[in-house]
C-alpha positions, 0 to 999 in steps of 0.5 A: 153682781153681774154674770161677769162679775166676780171678788176673786178670778184665777189666771191658771188651773194649777195647784196653786190657782185651784188650791186658792180657789176652792178655798175662797169659794168654800169662804162663801166668795164668787169665783172664776178660774179661767184655764184654757189647757188641762185642769190640774197644771202640771204636777197632775198632769207633766209632772208629780203624778205622771212622774211618780206612776212611772217611778212606782214602776220602775221602784216595782222592776229594781226589787225584782232581784230582791223577791228573787233572793228570797224566793220568788219566781219572777223573772229579772228582765220582766217586759215593759208593756209601755202601753199599759205603763201608759193607760193606767197612768191616764187612767189615774189622772183622770181621776183626779180630772173628775175630784175636781170637778166635784168639787166644783161642783160643790162650792159653786166654782166657775172654770171656764176653758179660755185665756187671760188678760190683763186690763186694769182696774180690776178687769180682764179680757179673756180670749173668747171675747167678754170682759170680767171685773173682780175684786183681785185678781190671783194669776197662777199661770205656773212655768215651762220648761226652757231648752237651750237654742243650739244647732238641732235643739228642734229635736230635745224633748223635754220634760212634757213630751216624756209624758206623751211618748208612745215607746221608751227610746233605747237609749237615752241622753239628758240633759241638766243635774238638777232633780227631773234630769235626775228622777227622770235617768233612775226611772228611765233606766230602771225601765230597761232605758240604757241612760247618759246623763251630761251635767254642765258641772261637777256634781248633781243637785245644787242646792241639795246636801253635798255630801249626798247628792255625790253618794246618789251619784254613785248609786246611779253610775252602779244601777248602770247610768252613765254620767258625765261631769263639765260637759257642753252640747254644743249640737245635734245631727241625724234625727230623731232616733238616729240621733249625734250629740254634738259637742267635748267629752261627749258619748259617741253614738246614736240616741233615739231621743236627747231630753233637756232638762234644763230649767224652767221659766214663767208663764207671763206672755200675753197677761198683760202684766206690764198694762196692769202695773205687773213687775218681774223680777231679773229672773222674769218670774213676777214679784210678789211679797214674801208674806202677802203675796202681793204683787206691785199692782194693787188687788193682784196677787201670784202664787206658784211657780210663776212666781221664781219661789219654790217649785213645789206641788205643796207651796204653791197650795199653802200659798192660795189657801193662805191668801184666800183665808187673807182676802175671804176667811179669818186671816191667811195664818202665820206665814210660810218658813220657805227654810223648813219646807220639804221635799224629796228628789224621786230618784232612784234611791230618794232624796230628801232634805228639810232645813239646812244643809251642811254647809248652809249651817255652817256659814250661818251659824259658825260650828255645827254638831252633824249626827250620820247614820251610814248602812245597807237596810236589812230588806237590801240585805237579805236581798242580795243588794248593796245599795246602802243608806246615809243619813245625814243630821244636823244641828245648832246651838249650845242646845244641839237644834235639828236645823237640817235632815238629809234622807238618802235611801230607800224609802227617805221620802215616806221618811221625812214627813216627821221629822220635818214636823218635827223641824216645825216645831222645834226640835231638839237632837235630844229629842232625837236620842230620847225617842225610842228607834222602831226596829227594824225599820232604815228610819230607826238610823234617824235617832241612833245615828251618831 
């Protein structure tokens, strides 16, 4: 091979691209990654990781009343040093970047800080004037926030922009009702902002179990977040630090910042897709075969958010590794069942799900059995709080196979993983009932549900 000839060239060093490249290099393939921006993509730099660190700070702040009730002399209104929070967050991201560099060296992976464009026939042009040849090309360029367009929309912040803030806004409006909007609303409110959440529809979190989504909305309102349903923002007036919303039934007054969390769009511009024969689906994402991850161009594959499948880091990682195993290892292994992919909204409290929600289960199976647990945890009760947990287990068929587990409440993000394993194994409600509970925990209520 020449210096510009590879077994695999990966465009994009986000979670999916990195997973595929590292696994392929581990199989002995000669691999290059082209990435002009920060290694790690959205998850590491502008998504999962920085969000979870800020969520953790928000969790700690929200637990102070509980701590006082249990005898700890802590302030009810702690002073937030936003700069220290940002410094700690970015230091952790830097450690992840360093870890990646060590992995690259171990597997002799070439990481090149440039963009790539498909030329067809396995060729990739780089924006620094070179041309690479590859047996296989992987598109893993991810997605970015999609912002609405209306008068004054240039003042909008995206979810990416939040992680560049140097101070906390006092009063903030968030446009959107999906998981990004809900997560940002919860953490900003807990860190001291006054938050208004502006939802075009009548419910939060389309695609999640509606009963739990409604309970979450009530919990958010009880925490002080003002929710506005059935509204549309038609414009912004003023300037940063003093923005006013234009539209019907919107909150009055000035906002320090307005965030739009109104969806994401694929990073497909400038990739040379058309000349390489790579087709897009009707939404503009790269069309792939669900099982093989092949695009419409021979030798070109795609994983992660650019494909329009579930925008979850673990799914992109699994796709990337599975593809690398299929191309350079001993085979790809079983296909990933998207219905059994667990996911969590890091709201306050968190909302977790795996499997079908109640409405989808009834549509598919007809009559289903739903077991619920609605309770206040020991920690919440002893600490004088009123927040309740709501758990649902959905079962179908004469054997009462568990087809969905949905959890709302503190700790749900950690509880769900084991139950995701149970669904993967085809567990029945009988297996849940035969499992002894761990007392006193919130998790025990899943197997004690009625």
